Each structure stands twice: as structure tokens, then as C-alpha cells.
VMD Tcl script that builds the backbone (N, CA, C; Angstrom):
set m [mol new atoms 519]
animate dup $m
set s [atomselect $m all]
$s set {name element resname resid chain x y z} {
  {N N MET 1 A 226.859 -43.547 247.281}
  {CA C MET 1 A 226.613 -43.831 245.882}
  {C C MET 1 A 226.320 -42.527 245.154}
  {N N PRO 2 A 226.993 -42.250 244.015}
  {CA C PRO 2 A 226.765 -41.003 243.294}
  {C C PRO 2 A 225.339 -40.917 242.757}
  {N N THR 3 A 224.844 -39.712 242.676}
  {CA C THR 3 A 223.534 -39.483 242.100}
  {C C THR 3 A 223.622 -39.632 240.592}
  {N N LEU 4 A 222.728 -40.428 240.022}
  {CA C LEU 4 A 222.710 -40.590 238.575}
  {C C LEU 4 A 222.093 -39.360 237.931}
  {N N ILE 5 A 222.715 -38.902 236.906}
  {CA C ILE 5 A 222.260 -37.720 236.187}
  {C C ILE 5 A 221.874 -38.184 234.790}
  {N N SER 6 A 220.632 -37.954 234.404}
  {CA C SER 6 A 220.173 -38.469 233.126}
  {C C SER 6 A 220.756 -37.700 231.946}
  {N N ALA 7 A 220.865 -36.412 232.040}
  {CA C ALA 7 A 221.414 -35.606 230.948}
  {C C ALA 7 A 222.711 -34.962 231.430}
  {N N PRO 8 A 223.843 -35.321 230.811}
  {CA C PRO 8 A 225.106 -34.732 231.277}
  {C C PRO 8 A 225.158 -33.225 231.033}
  {N N ILE 9 A 225.493 -32.493 232.072}
  {CA C ILE 9 A 225.660 -31.041 231.993}
  {C C ILE 9 A 227.087 -30.758 232.439}
  {N N ILE 10 A 227.933 -30.437 231.475}
  {CA C ILE 10 A 229.356 -30.275 231.717}
  {C C ILE 10 A 229.767 -28.865 231.304}
  {N N VAL 11 A 230.474 -28.175 232.181}
  {CA C VAL 11 A 231.088 -26.892 231.832}
  {C C VAL 11 A 232.588 -27.125 231.747}
  {N N VAL 12 A 233.135 -26.870 230.564}
  {CA C VAL 12 A 234.584 -26.910 230.368}
  {C C VAL 12 A 235.067 -25.499 230.669}
  {N N MET 13 A 235.816 -25.364 231.769}
  {CA C MET 13 A 236.164 -24.042 232.292}
  {C C MET 13 A 237.670 -23.800 232.255}
  {N N GLY 14 A 238.039 -22.533 232.401}
  {CA C GLY 14 A 239.437 -22.148 232.466}
  {C C GLY 14 A 239.626 -20.766 231.877}
  {N N VAL 15 A 240.848 -20.309 231.931}
  {CA C VAL 15 A 241.170 -18.977 231.425}
  {C C VAL 15 A 241.192 -18.983 229.905}
  {N N SER 16 A 241.277 -17.804 229.351}
  {CA C SER 16 A 241.372 -17.652 227.900}
  {C C SER 16 A 242.584 -18.416 227.375}
  {N N ALA 17 A 242.414 -19.079 226.251}
  {CA C ALA 17 A 243.461 -19.830 225.550}
  {C C ALA 17 A 243.762 -21.184 226.181}
  {N N ALA 18 A 242.952 -21.612 227.150}
  {CA C ALA 18 A 243.147 -22.933 227.744}
  {C C ALA 18 A 242.662 -24.040 226.809}
  {N N GLY 19 A 241.851 -23.682 225.827}
  {CA C GLY 19 A 241.341 -24.667 224.885}
  {C C GLY 19 A 239.905 -25.081 225.165}
  {N N LYS 20 A 239.138 -24.219 225.827}
  {CA C LYS 20 A 237.770 -24.564 226.217}
  {C C LYS 20 A 236.917 -24.972 225.019}
  {N N THR 21 A 236.947 -24.188 223.964}
  {CA C THR 21 A 236.112 -24.473 222.790}
  {C C THR 21 A 236.519 -25.782 222.134}
  {N N THR 22 A 237.812 -25.971 221.944}
  {CA C THR 22 A 238.307 -27.193 221.307}
  {C C THR 22 A 237.938 -28.429 222.120}
  {N N ILE 23 A 238.151 -28.374 223.421}
  {CA C ILE 23 A 237.862 -29.529 224.271}
  {C C ILE 23 A 236.358 -29.739 224.400}
  {N N ALA 24 A 235.595 -28.659 224.531}
  {CA C ALA 24 A 234.136 -28.795 224.634}
  {C C ALA 24 A 233.556 -29.444 223.374}
  {N N THR 25 A 234.028 -29.043 222.210}
  {CA C THR 25 A 233.500 -29.646 220.985}
  {C C THR 25 A 233.883 -31.121 220.899}
  {N N GLY 26 A 235.116 -31.445 221.243}
  {CA C GLY 26 A 235.557 -32.836 221.215}
  {C C GLY 26 A 234.824 -33.695 222.226}
  {N N LEU 27 A 234.616 -33.158 223.417}
  {CA C LEU 27 A 233.921 -33.899 224.462}
  {C C LEU 27 A 232.450 -34.103 224.089}
  {N N ALA 28 A 231.819 -33.070 223.563}
  {CA C ALA 28 A 230.421 -33.192 223.144}
  {C C ALA 28 A 230.278 -34.249 222.052}
  {N N GLU 29 A 231.221 -34.280 221.142}
  {CA C GLU 29 A 231.177 -35.291 220.080}
  {C C GLU 29 A 231.275 -36.696 220.681}
  {N N ARG 30 A 232.197 -36.876 221.611}
  {CA C ARG 30 A 232.366 -38.186 222.259}
  {C C ARG 30 A 231.123 -38.594 223.046}
  {N N LEU 31 A 230.476 -37.625 223.695}
  {CA C LEU 31 A 229.294 -37.919 224.507}
  {C C LEU 31 A 228.008 -37.924 223.684}
  {N N ALA 32 A 228.117 -37.518 222.416}
  {CA C ALA 32 A 226.965 -37.455 221.504}
  {C C ALA 32 A 225.865 -36.536 222.038}
  {N N ILE 33 A 226.301 -35.358 222.540}
  {CA C ILE 33 A 225.362 -34.328 222.992}
  {C C ILE 33 A 225.813 -32.993 222.408}
  {N N PRO 34 A 224.930 -31.990 222.419}
  {CA C PRO 34 A 225.302 -30.682 221.865}
  {C C PRO 34 A 226.358 -29.977 222.717}
  {N N TRP 35 A 227.001 -29.017 222.101}
  {CA C TRP 35 A 227.911 -28.150 222.845}
  {C C TRP 35 A 227.515 -26.721 222.554}
  {N N ARG 36 A 227.843 -25.842 223.484}
  {CA C ARG 36 A 227.588 -24.403 223.327}
  {C C ARG 36 A 228.803 -23.646 223.825}
  {N N ASP 37 A 228.966 -22.449 223.321}
  {CA C ASP 37 A 230.037 -21.561 223.768}
  {C C ASP 37 A 229.409 -20.408 224.535}
  {N N ALA 38 A 229.730 -20.289 225.810}
  {CA C ALA 38 A 229.172 -19.222 226.641}
  {C C ALA 38 A 229.535 -17.841 226.106}
  {N N ASP 39 A 230.644 -17.749 225.379}
  {CA C ASP 39 A 231.016 -16.451 224.795}
  {C C ASP 39 A 229.914 -15.917 223.883}
  {N N ASP 40 A 229.172 -16.825 223.247}
  {CA C ASP 40 A 228.087 -16.397 222.361}
  {C C ASP 40 A 226.946 -15.747 223.130}
  {N N LEU 41 A 226.902 -15.929 224.440}
  {CA C LEU 41 A 225.833 -15.385 225.265}
  {C C LEU 41 A 226.195 -14.042 225.899}
  {N N HIS 42 A 227.442 -13.584 225.692}
  {CA C HIS 42 A 227.837 -12.274 226.209}
  {C C HIS 42 A 227.067 -11.173 225.495}
  {N N PRO 43 A 226.606 -10.169 226.236}
  {CA C PRO 43 A 226.045 -9.001 225.559}
  {C C PRO 43 A 227.144 -8.287 224.762}
  {N N GLU 44 A 226.748 -7.577 223.760}
  {CA C GLU 44 A 227.710 -6.891 222.890}
  {C C GLU 44 A 228.616 -5.943 223.679}
  {N N LEU 45 A 228.087 -5.294 224.708}
  {CA C LEU 45 A 228.900 -4.381 225.519}
  {C C LEU 45 A 230.052 -5.127 226.186}
  {N N ASN 46 A 229.799 -6.317 226.721}
  {CA C ASN 46 A 230.879 -7.107 227.326}
  {C C ASN 46 A 231.937 -7.458 226.287}
  {N N ARG 47 A 231.497 -7.884 225.122}
  {CA C ARG 47 A 232.439 -8.259 224.060}
  {C C ARG 47 A 233.290 -7.054 223.657}
  {N N ALA 48 A 232.675 -5.887 223.580}
  {CA C ALA 48 A 233.406 -4.671 223.212}
  {C C ALA 48 A 234.429 -4.310 224.291}
  {N N ARG 49 A 234.055 -4.449 225.561}
  {CA C ARG 49 A 234.990 -4.147 226.650}
  {C C ARG 49 A 236.206 -5.069 226.596}
  {N N MET 50 A 235.948 -6.361 226.422}
  {CA C MET 50 A 237.060 -7.310 226.364}
  {C C MET 50 A 237.932 -7.053 225.144}
  {N N ALA 51 A 237.319 -6.773 224.005}
  {CA C ALA 51 A 238.084 -6.502 222.783}
  {C C ALA 51 A 238.979 -5.277 222.960}
  {N N ALA 52 A 238.523 -4.338 223.794}
  {CA C ALA 52 A 239.308 -3.132 224.066}
  {C C ALA 52 A 240.358 -3.363 225.144}
  {N N GLY 53 A 240.416 -4.584 225.695}
  {CA C GLY 53 A 241.409 -4.893 226.713}
  {C C GLY 53 A 240.980 -4.550 228.120}
  {N N THR 54 A 239.687 -4.307 228.316}
  {CA C THR 54 A 239.158 -3.958 229.635}
  {C C THR 54 A 238.573 -5.203 230.292}
  {N N PRO 55 A 239.127 -5.611 231.442}
  {CA C PRO 55 A 238.565 -6.778 232.127}
  {C C PRO 55 A 237.128 -6.503 232.563}
  {N N LEU 56 A 236.308 -7.534 232.534}
  {CA C LEU 56 A 234.929 -7.400 232.997}
  {C C LEU 56 A 234.879 -7.371 234.518}
  {N N THR 57 A 233.883 -6.677 235.039}
  {CA C THR 57 A 233.626 -6.673 236.471}
  {C C THR 57 A 232.575 -7.746 236.773}
  {N N ASP 58 A 232.393 -8.030 238.041}
  {CA C ASP 58 A 231.342 -8.981 238.407}
  {C C ASP 58 A 229.977 -8.479 237.945}
  {N N ASP 59 A 229.738 -7.169 238.052}
  {CA C ASP 59 A 228.458 -6.619 237.595}
  {C C ASP 59 A 228.247 -6.853 236.106}
  {N N ASP 60 A 229.331 -6.854 235.332}
  {CA C ASP 60 A 229.235 -7.171 233.899}
  {C C ASP 60 A 228.895 -8.643 233.691}
  {N N ARG 61 A 229.402 -9.480 234.572}
  {CA C ARG 61 A 229.284 -10.927 234.384}
  {C C ARG 61 A 227.962 -11.519 234.852}
  {N N TRP 62 A 227.315 -10.958 235.875}
  {CA C TRP 62 A 226.119 -11.596 236.444}
  {C C TRP 62 A 225.038 -11.864 235.401}
  {N N PRO 63 A 224.639 -10.898 234.572}
  {CA C PRO 63 A 223.591 -11.198 233.579}
  {C C PRO 63 A 224.042 -12.275 232.585}
  {N N TRP 64 A 225.304 -12.255 232.220}
  {CA C TRP 64 A 225.844 -13.274 231.315}
  {C C TRP 64 A 225.785 -14.649 231.972}
  {N N LEU 65 A 226.212 -14.746 233.232}
  {CA C LEU 65 A 226.168 -16.027 233.938}
  {C C LEU 65 A 224.732 -16.529 234.102}
  {N N ASP 66 A 223.793 -15.609 234.289}
  {CA C ASP 66 A 222.390 -16.010 234.374}
  {C C ASP 66 A 221.918 -16.590 233.040}
  {N N ALA 67 A 222.366 -16.006 231.936}
  {CA C ALA 67 A 222.015 -16.545 230.615}
  {C C ALA 67 A 222.632 -17.927 230.420}
  {N N VAL 68 A 223.887 -18.092 230.826}
  {CA C VAL 68 A 224.547 -19.403 230.731}
  {C C VAL 68 A 223.805 -20.418 231.591}
  {N N GLY 69 A 223.473 -20.038 232.811}
  {CA C GLY 69 A 222.733 -20.926 233.705}
  {C C GLY 69 A 221.392 -21.337 233.125}
  {N N GLY 70 A 220.720 -20.419 232.445}
  {CA C GLY 70 A 219.447 -20.743 231.798}
  {C C GLY 70 A 219.610 -21.795 230.716}
  {N N VAL 71 A 220.664 -21.678 229.931}
  {CA C VAL 71 A 220.937 -22.683 228.896}
  {C C VAL 71 A 221.238 -24.038 229.536}
  {N N LEU 72 A 222.030 -24.041 230.607}
  {CA C LEU 72 A 222.344 -25.295 231.294}
  {C C LEU 72 A 221.077 -25.945 231.849}
  {N N ALA 73 A 220.221 -25.151 232.488}
  {CA C ALA 73 A 218.991 -25.682 233.071}
  {C C ALA 73 A 218.082 -26.271 231.995}
  {N N GLU 74 A 217.961 -25.597 230.878}
  {CA C GLU 74 A 217.140 -26.104 229.783}
  {C C GLU 74 A 217.729 -27.397 229.224}
  {N N ALA 75 A 219.037 -27.441 229.072}
  {CA C ALA 75 A 219.696 -28.639 228.544}
  {C C ALA 75 A 219.526 -29.824 229.489}
  {N N ALA 76 A 219.442 -29.561 230.794}
  {CA C ALA 76 A 219.257 -30.641 231.769}
  {C C ALA 76 A 217.902 -31.310 231.592}
  {N N ARG 77 A 216.942 -30.586 231.038}
  {CA C ARG 77 A 215.610 -31.149 230.794}
  {C C ARG 77 A 215.538 -31.836 229.433}
  {N N GLN 78 A 216.629 -31.728 228.674}
  {CA C GLN 78 A 216.640 -32.316 227.337}
  {C C GLN 78 A 217.744 -33.359 227.254}
  {N N GLU 79 A 218.670 -33.189 226.300}
  {CA C GLU 79 A 219.683 -34.227 226.082}
  {C C GLU 79 A 221.022 -33.939 226.748}
  {N N GLY 80 A 221.152 -32.814 227.430}
  {CA C GLY 80 A 222.416 -32.451 228.049}
  {C C GLY 80 A 223.181 -31.463 227.183}
  {N N VAL 81 A 224.339 -31.039 227.674}
  {CA C VAL 81 A 225.158 -30.083 226.931}
  {C C VAL 81 A 226.570 -30.070 227.511}
  {N N VAL 82 A 227.514 -29.741 226.661}
  {CA C VAL 82 A 228.866 -29.389 227.098}
  {C C VAL 82 A 229.006 -27.914 226.776}
  {N N MET 83 A 229.261 -27.108 227.805}
  {CA C MET 83 A 229.353 -25.656 227.662}
  {C C MET 83 A 230.794 -25.207 227.886}
  {N N ALA 84 A 231.364 -24.485 226.928}
  {CA C ALA 84 A 232.661 -23.843 227.120}
  {C C ALA 84 A 232.391 -22.505 227.821}
  {N N CYS 85 A 232.913 -22.353 229.034}
  {CA C CYS 85 A 232.639 -21.147 229.834}
  {C C CYS 85 A 233.780 -20.955 230.819}
  {N N SER 86 A 234.296 -19.751 230.921}
  {CA C SER 86 A 235.441 -19.504 231.796}
  {C C SER 86 A 235.160 -19.904 233.243}
  {N N ALA 87 A 234.028 -19.494 233.814}
  {CA C ALA 87 A 233.630 -19.864 235.182}
  {C C ALA 87 A 234.804 -19.759 236.161}
  {N N LEU 88 A 235.494 -18.631 236.143}
  {CA C LEU 88 A 236.759 -18.498 236.856}
  {C C LEU 88 A 236.649 -18.479 238.379}
  {N N ARG 89 A 235.610 -17.883 238.898}
  {CA C ARG 89 A 235.478 -17.772 240.359}
  {C C ARG 89 A 234.469 -18.771 240.906}
  {N N ARG 90 A 234.670 -19.114 242.158}
  {CA C ARG 90 A 233.717 -19.994 242.846}
  {C C ARG 90 A 232.318 -19.381 242.797}
  {N N SER 91 A 232.213 -18.083 243.023}
  {CA C SER 91 A 230.888 -17.452 243.027}
  {C C SER 91 A 230.213 -17.562 241.664}
  {N N TYR 92 A 230.973 -17.577 240.580}
  {CA C TYR 92 A 230.396 -17.747 239.236}
  {C C TYR 92 A 229.866 -19.172 239.088}
  {N N ARG 93 A 230.658 -20.139 239.556}
  {CA C ARG 93 A 230.222 -21.531 239.481}
  {C C ARG 93 A 229.016 -21.764 240.393}
  {N N ASP 94 A 228.999 -21.099 241.543}
  {CA C ASP 94 A 227.836 -21.195 242.433}
  {C C ASP 94 A 226.586 -20.667 241.720}
  {N N ARG 95 A 226.739 -19.607 240.962}
  {CA C ARG 95 A 225.610 -19.032 240.211}
  {C C ARG 95 A 225.101 -20.039 239.181}
  {N N LEU 96 A 226.046 -20.707 238.503}
  {CA C LEU 96 A 225.650 -21.718 237.521}
  {C C LEU 96 A 224.985 -22.909 238.212}
  {N N ARG 97 A 225.520 -23.316 239.369}
  {CA C ARG 97 A 224.925 -24.426 240.128}
  {C C ARG 97 A 223.527 -24.068 240.637}
  {N N ALA 98 A 223.314 -22.803 240.977}
  {CA C ALA 98 A 221.986 -22.381 241.435}
  {C C ALA 98 A 220.955 -22.564 240.316}
  {N N ALA 99 A 221.359 -22.330 239.087}
  {CA C ALA 99 A 220.464 -22.497 237.940}
  {C C ALA 99 A 220.335 -23.959 237.538}
  {N N CYS 100 A 221.411 -24.721 237.708}
  {CA C CYS 100 A 221.440 -26.112 237.261}
  {C C CYS 100 A 222.294 -26.929 238.238}
  {N N PRO 101 A 221.678 -27.453 239.283}
  {CA C PRO 101 A 222.439 -28.144 240.330}
  {C C PRO 101 A 223.234 -29.364 239.862}
  {N N THR 102 A 222.908 -29.928 238.728}
  {CA C THR 102 A 223.596 -31.138 238.261}
  {C C THR 102 A 224.850 -30.851 237.445}
  {N N VAL 103 A 225.221 -29.592 237.296}
  {CA C VAL 103 A 226.386 -29.242 236.477}
  {C C VAL 103 A 227.676 -29.786 237.101}
  {N N SER 104 A 228.565 -30.242 236.232}
  {CA C SER 104 A 229.918 -30.656 236.616}
  {C C SER 104 A 230.905 -29.818 235.819}
  {N N PHE 105 A 232.111 -29.671 236.357}
  {CA C PHE 105 A 233.118 -28.817 235.734}
  {C C PHE 105 A 234.356 -29.608 235.344}
  {N N VAL 106 A 234.866 -29.318 234.169}
  {CA C VAL 106 A 236.161 -29.822 233.718}
  {C C VAL 106 A 237.050 -28.593 233.613}
  {N N HIS 107 A 237.963 -28.448 234.576}
  {CA C HIS 107 A 238.839 -27.273 234.631}
  {C C HIS 107 A 240.105 -27.556 233.833}
  {N N LEU 108 A 240.271 -26.816 232.736}
  {CA C LEU 108 A 241.483 -26.928 231.925}
  {C C LEU 108 A 242.536 -26.022 232.534}
  {N N SER 109 A 243.646 -26.601 232.904}
  {CA C SER 109 A 244.689 -25.883 233.620}
  {C C SER 109 A 246.014 -26.010 232.892}
  {N N GLY 110 A 246.775 -24.929 232.910}
  {CA C GLY 110 A 248.089 -24.958 232.280}
  {C C GLY 110 A 248.968 -23.858 232.823}
  {N N SER 111 A 250.242 -23.933 232.526}
  {CA C SER 111 A 251.177 -22.902 232.997}
  {C C SER 111 A 250.929 -21.591 232.248}
  {N N ARG 112 A 251.329 -20.499 232.863}
  {CA C ARG 112 A 251.166 -19.195 232.238}
  {C C ARG 112 A 251.886 -19.151 230.893}
  {N N SER 113 A 253.073 -19.747 230.819}
  {CA C SER 113 A 253.838 -19.688 229.569}
  {C C SER 113 A 253.121 -20.433 228.441}
  {N N VAL 114 A 252.548 -21.587 228.732}
  {CA C VAL 114 A 251.798 -22.329 227.709}
  {C C VAL 114 A 250.575 -21.531 227.271}
  {N N LEU 115 A 249.834 -20.999 228.236}
  {CA C LEU 115 A 248.629 -20.235 227.926}
  {C C LEU 115 A 248.957 -18.959 227.148}
  {N N ALA 116 A 250.028 -18.267 227.537}
  {CA C ALA 116 A 250.420 -17.033 226.843}
  {C C ALA 116 A 250.821 -17.326 225.397}
  {N N ALA 117 A 251.540 -18.419 225.181}
  {CA C ALA 117 A 251.931 -18.786 223.817}
  {C C ALA 117 A 250.702 -19.083 222.967}
  {N N ARG 118 A 249.741 -19.795 223.537}
  {CA C ARG 118 A 248.503 -20.088 222.814}
  {C C ARG 118 A 247.737 -18.806 222.497}
  {N N ALA 119 A 247.638 -17.931 223.475}
  {CA C ALA 119 A 246.901 -16.679 223.278}
  {C C ALA 119 A 247.552 -15.824 222.198}
  {N N ALA 120 A 248.863 -15.817 222.158}
  {CA C ALA 120 A 249.578 -15.016 221.168}
  {C C ALA 120 A 249.355 -15.527 219.741}
  {N N ARG 121 A 249.112 -16.826 219.601}
  {CA C ARG 121 A 248.890 -17.421 218.271}
  {C C ARG 121 A 247.469 -17.229 217.756}
  {N N ARG 122 A 246.534 -16.887 218.627}
  {CA C ARG 122 A 245.128 -16.768 218.205}
  {C C ARG 122 A 244.936 -15.542 217.341}
  {N N GLN 123 A 244.120 -15.714 216.331}
  {CA C GLN 123 A 243.798 -14.600 215.446}
  {C C GLN 123 A 242.289 -14.402 215.423}
  {N N ASP 124 A 241.881 -13.165 215.270}
  {CA C ASP 124 A 240.462 -12.834 215.145}
  {C C ASP 124 A 239.633 -13.294 216.339}
  {N N HIS 125 A 240.200 -13.220 217.535}
  {CA C HIS 125 A 239.444 -13.555 218.738}
  {C C HIS 125 A 239.230 -12.277 219.529}
  {N N PHE 126 A 238.013 -12.103 220.059}
  {CA C PHE 126 A 237.696 -10.856 220.757}
  {C C PHE 126 A 238.459 -10.678 222.060}
  {N N MET 127 A 238.986 -11.749 222.617}
  {CA C MET 127 A 239.701 -11.674 223.897}
  {C C MET 127 A 241.197 -11.519 223.626}
  {N N PRO 128 A 241.741 -10.333 223.893}
  {CA C PRO 128 A 243.168 -10.144 223.623}
  {C C PRO 128 A 244.056 -10.871 224.628}
  {N N ALA 129 A 245.253 -11.219 224.180}
  {CA C ALA 129 A 246.229 -11.908 225.032}
  {C C ALA 129 A 246.564 -11.074 226.267}
  {N N SER 130 A 246.406 -9.765 226.176}
  {CA C SER 130 A 246.737 -8.879 227.299}
  {C C SER 130 A 245.856 -9.117 228.524}
  {N N LEU 131 A 244.725 -9.785 228.361}
  {CA C LEU 131 A 243.839 -10.041 229.505}
  {C C LEU 131 A 244.148 -11.349 230.231}
  {N N LEU 132 A 245.130 -12.109 229.735}
  {CA C LEU 132 A 245.454 -13.385 230.367}
  {C C LEU 132 A 245.821 -13.218 231.837}
  {N N ASP 133 A 246.671 -12.250 232.150}
  {CA C ASP 133 A 247.094 -12.079 233.546}
  {C C ASP 133 A 245.923 -11.732 234.460}
  {N N SER 134 A 244.984 -10.910 233.975}
  {CA C SER 134 A 243.828 -10.591 234.825}
  {C C SER 134 A 242.964 -11.826 235.025}
  {N N GLN 135 A 242.880 -12.686 234.007}
  {CA C GLN 135 A 242.107 -13.918 234.166}
  {C C GLN 135 A 242.795 -14.862 235.153}
  {N N LEU 136 A 244.099 -14.989 235.048}
  {CA C LEU 136 A 244.837 -15.843 235.986}
  {C C LEU 136 A 244.696 -15.331 237.420}
  {N N ALA 137 A 244.671 -14.008 237.582}
  {CA C ALA 137 A 244.509 -13.430 238.920}
  {C C ALA 137 A 243.098 -13.678 239.468}
  {N N THR 138 A 242.126 -13.750 238.588}
  {CA C THR 138 A 240.735 -13.964 238.977}
  {C C THR 138 A 240.448 -15.436 239.272}
  {N N LEU 139 A 241.150 -16.347 238.616}
  {CA C LEU 139 A 240.875 -17.773 238.695}
  {C C LEU 139 A 240.929 -18.307 240.128}
  {N N GLU 140 A 239.863 -18.993 240.510}
  {CA C GLU 140 A 239.805 -19.723 241.777}
  {C C GLU 140 A 239.629 -21.193 241.412}
  {N N PRO 141 A 240.623 -22.020 241.732}
  {CA C PRO 141 A 240.521 -23.438 241.374}
  {C C PRO 141 A 239.279 -24.085 241.985}
  {N N LEU 142 A 238.872 -25.194 241.405}
  {CA C LEU 142 A 237.739 -25.942 241.940}
  {C C LEU 142 A 237.986 -26.301 243.400}
  {N N GLY 143 A 236.978 -26.146 244.216}
  {CA C GLY 143 A 237.058 -26.561 245.605}
  {C C GLY 143 A 236.833 -28.059 245.715}
  {N N VAL 144 A 237.276 -28.651 246.811}
  {CA C VAL 144 A 237.123 -30.095 246.994}
  {C C VAL 144 A 235.653 -30.501 247.051}
  {N N ASP 145 A 234.770 -29.553 247.364}
  {CA C ASP 145 A 233.345 -29.846 247.430}
  {C C ASP 145 A 232.615 -29.563 246.119}
  {N N GLU 146 A 233.353 -29.182 245.079}
  {CA C GLU 146 A 232.738 -28.917 243.778}
  {C C GLU 146 A 232.886 -30.143 242.880}
  {N N ARG 147 A 231.794 -30.531 242.222}
  {CA C ARG 147 A 231.828 -31.694 241.330}
  {C C ARG 147 A 232.590 -31.307 240.061}
  {N N GLY 148 A 233.761 -31.917 239.904}
  {CA C GLY 148 A 234.554 -31.612 238.731}
  {C C GLY 148 A 235.936 -32.212 238.811}
  {N N CYS 149 A 236.702 -31.984 237.773}
  {CA C CYS 149 A 238.072 -32.479 237.693}
  {C C CYS 149 A 238.946 -31.418 237.056}
  {N N VAL 150 A 240.234 -31.541 237.285}
  {CA C VAL 150 A 241.226 -30.641 236.691}
  {C C VAL 150 A 242.022 -31.462 235.682}
  {N N VAL 151 A 242.164 -30.918 234.479}
  {CA C VAL 151 A 242.903 -31.597 233.417}
  {C C VAL 151 A 243.976 -30.646 232.906}
  {N N ASP 152 A 245.214 -31.110 232.885}
  {CA C ASP 152 A 246.324 -30.312 232.376}
  {C C ASP 152 A 246.217 -30.211 230.858}
  {N N VAL 153 A 246.445 -29.017 230.322}
  {CA C VAL 153 A 246.306 -28.794 228.877}
  {C C VAL 153 A 247.597 -29.074 228.115}
  {N N GLY 154 A 248.580 -29.637 228.774}
  {CA C GLY 154 A 249.851 -29.913 228.119}
  {C C GLY 154 A 249.819 -31.081 227.159}
  {N N GLY 155 A 248.796 -31.919 227.241}
  {CA C GLY 155 A 248.704 -33.085 226.365}
  {C C GLY 155 A 248.037 -32.759 225.046}
  {N N THR 156 A 247.785 -33.799 224.283}
  {CA C THR 156 A 247.087 -33.625 223.009}
  {C C THR 156 A 245.603 -33.410 223.281}
  {N N VAL 157 A 244.915 -32.882 222.291}
  {CA C VAL 157 A 243.467 -32.691 222.415}
  {C C VAL 157 A 242.799 -34.028 222.714}
  {N N ALA 158 A 243.194 -35.062 221.988}
  {CA C ALA 158 A 242.599 -36.389 222.199}
  {C C ALA 158 A 242.816 -36.871 223.630}
  {N N ASP 159 A 244.007 -36.667 224.171}
  {CA C ASP 159 A 244.293 -37.088 225.547}
  {C C ASP 159 A 243.461 -36.300 226.557}
  {N N ILE 160 A 243.333 -35.009 226.337}
  {CA C ILE 160 A 242.565 -34.161 227.253}
  {C C ILE 160 A 241.095 -34.572 227.237}
  {N N VAL 161 A 240.546 -34.759 226.041}
  {CA C VAL 161 A 239.147 -35.188 225.921}
  {C C VAL 161 A 238.956 -36.552 226.579}
  {N N GLU 162 A 239.884 -37.465 226.344}
  {CA C GLU 162 A 239.798 -38.808 226.936}
  {C C GLU 162 A 239.812 -38.739 228.464}
  {N N THR 163 A 240.694 -37.932 229.022}
  {CA C THR 163 A 240.776 -37.785 230.472}
  {C C THR 163 A 239.459 -37.239 231.036}
  {N N ALA 164 A 238.920 -36.227 230.385}
  {CA C ALA 164 A 237.648 -35.641 230.833}
  {C C ALA 164 A 236.523 -36.666 230.716}
  {N N GLN 165 A 236.463 -37.381 229.602}
  {CA C GLN 165 A 235.423 -38.374 229.403}
  {C C GLN 165 A 235.522 -39.495 230.440}
  {N N GLU 166 A 236.714 -39.922 230.767}
  {CA C GLU 166 A 236.884 -40.955 231.785}
  {C C GLU 166 A 236.389 -40.478 233.141}
  {N N TRP 167 A 236.686 -39.214 233.488}
  {CA C TRP 167 A 236.198 -38.679 234.754}
  {C C TRP 167 A 234.672 -38.650 234.764}
  {N N ILE 168 A 234.095 -38.177 233.672}
  {CA C ILE 168 A 232.624 -38.091 233.580}
  {C C ILE 168 A 232.008 -39.486 233.741}
  {N N ALA 169 A 232.558 -40.470 233.030}
  {CA C ALA 169 A 232.023 -41.836 233.105}
  {C C ALA 169 A 232.155 -42.418 234.512}
  {N N SER 170 A 233.245 -42.095 235.192}
  {CA C SER 170 A 233.459 -42.653 236.526}
  {C C SER 170 A 232.622 -41.941 237.602}
  {N N ASN 171 A 232.003 -40.836 237.218}
  {CA C ASN 171 A 231.187 -40.079 238.180}
  {C C ASN 171 A 229.718 -40.058 237.799}
  {N N ASP 172 A 229.306 -41.024 236.985}
  {CA C ASP 172 A 227.884 -41.191 236.617}
  {C C ASP 172 A 227.262 -39.937 236.049}
  {N N GLN 173 A 227.974 -39.270 235.194}
  {CA C GLN 173 A 227.420 -38.048 234.579}
  {C C GLN 173 A 226.426 -38.399 233.508}
}
mol reanalyze $m
mol bondsrecalc $m
mol representation Tube
mol addrep $m
């Protein structure tokens, strides 16, 4: 029997241009809980590196992931949260789970061509399209032992949100 979780803690994860922010906001609205963007928790130095086209190292990411984990842990004691966060590697998700064991992941997945087209259309975003390949190379899909689901980004926003919400409801989130 699944463990009941009183406050849903959901991380909408994936590479840049997968639609994390759009899906996180839609999912949070459907679940009637707040949403946050992990990008807002990056230190200015990380944002500057990414804007310059320099991929972040793990050493750059650890303090940021700790800040994200802190927000997740606090939200678990309150009304819950949907967090848009890349969470590309298993070790990053493990770090988030260490801070908030009840977190679940919705992995937005799509083909490189779809993601590249989306990235090319974005304007005024600190993450340049040139970093997509490094993100795809870094991405480690959810393991079978990780609480979460994979949702293809080829559908409409409404369909993607619905699929994620159905998974959450069926897993007692």
C-alpha cells in the first residue's frame, strides 16, 4: 500500500525548453498548491555562467540543490509545492530526496529536435539554446526505484498536465 503524503511535493524535471515552468504552473493550479521555479534559487554567478554559455559543474549545483531541497522540505510541512527544477542526474534527485523524502518527480521528456525548436523560440531566457546538448548529455532518466513518471512533451499543455495529475492521484500524492 502506498504511503499517504499529506502535502504533495512534486518536482517537474527535465532539460531546458522541456516546458518545466509551464507544466509546473498548470499542475500547481490543478492541485491548488503553490509552485516555485528552482531557477529563481540559483546564485547570480550560476546564472551568469549559464547566460555566457558555460555549463554548470556539480560544484556549482550543490549549493543550489540544497536551497531547492530546503524549499521542498519547508513546503512538505505546509501545503505542498510544485517545483520546476531540471534535476538532471540521479545524484541531484538523491540530494533533493535527502532534504525531502516525500518528493516525487514528473520527468518531461522529448526528442532533441522538439526541444531544440522550443529553445530556439525562447526570448529573454538566461539559458541559451547552445546548452541543450550538454543538458541532454547530463540527463539520467528516472530509475525504476525513483518515485515519479515520465511524460512526453509532444502533446498539448493540458494533456501533459492531465497525465501528470492522473499519475499523482494514482500514487496518493
